[in-house]
C-alpha positions as CSV (number, residue, x, y, z in Angstrom):
1,M,-97.6,90.8,27.4
2,E,-98.8,92.0,24.4
3,V,-100.6,95.0,24.5
4,D,-104.0,95.8,21.9
5,R,-103.8,99.2,20.5
6,Y,-106.7,99.6,19.0
7,D,-108.2,98.7,23.5
8,P,-110.9,101.5,24.8
9,Q,-108.7,102.1,27.7
10,A,-105.1,102.2,26.2
11,A,-103.2,104.7,26.5
12,T,-102.3,107.2,24.1
13,V,-100.2,111.2,23.6
14,E,-102.8,113.6,23.5
15,H,-101.6,117.0,22.2
16,H,-103.1,120.2,24.5
17,M,-103.2,121.9,21.2
18,A,-104.1,119.1,18.7
19,L,-101.8,118.9,15.5
20,A,-105.2,119.0,13.4
21,L,-105.5,122.5,14.5
22,G,-102.0,124.0,14.4
23,G,-100.5,122.5,17.9
24,H,-96.5,121.0,17.8
25,H,-95.4,117.7,18.7
26,V,-93.6,119.0,21.8
27,R,-93.2,117.1,24.8
28,S,-94.6,120.1,27.2
29,I,-97.9,120.2,25.4
30,M,-98.8,116.1,25.4
31,R,-100.3,114.2,27.8
32,A,-101.3,110.8,28.5
33,A,-105.0,109.8,27.6
34,H,-107.1,106.9,26.7
35,R,-107.7,105.9,23.6
36,R,-111.3,106.3,24.3
37,C,-111.0,109.8,25.7
38,N,-108.3,111.1,23.2
39,L,-110.6,110.2,20.0
40,S,-113.6,111.9,21.4
41,K,-111.8,115.7,21.3
42,N,-111.7,115.4,17.8
43,A,-109.5,117.5,16.7
44,T,-111.1,120.3,19.4
45,H,-109.8,123.3,19.9
46,P,-108.7,123.4,23.8
47,V,-110.6,127.1,25.1
48,S,-114.2,124.9,23.3
49,S,-113.2,121.6,25.1
50,S,-113.1,123.1,28.2
51,T,-115.2,123.0,31.4
52,T,-114.6,125.5,32.7
53,P,-116.7,128.8,31.7
């Protein structure tokens, strides 16, 4: 079975602190996310993208 890596539902690695904002590529801050969800965050800071006050 071949997986389309550009499928919006495809699994990607999300960094809690985006690499573009100075985050590091370490396992402790990485988690799985759908491609669509990961791309929609667009390198936002984790505090500013949070839904909790």
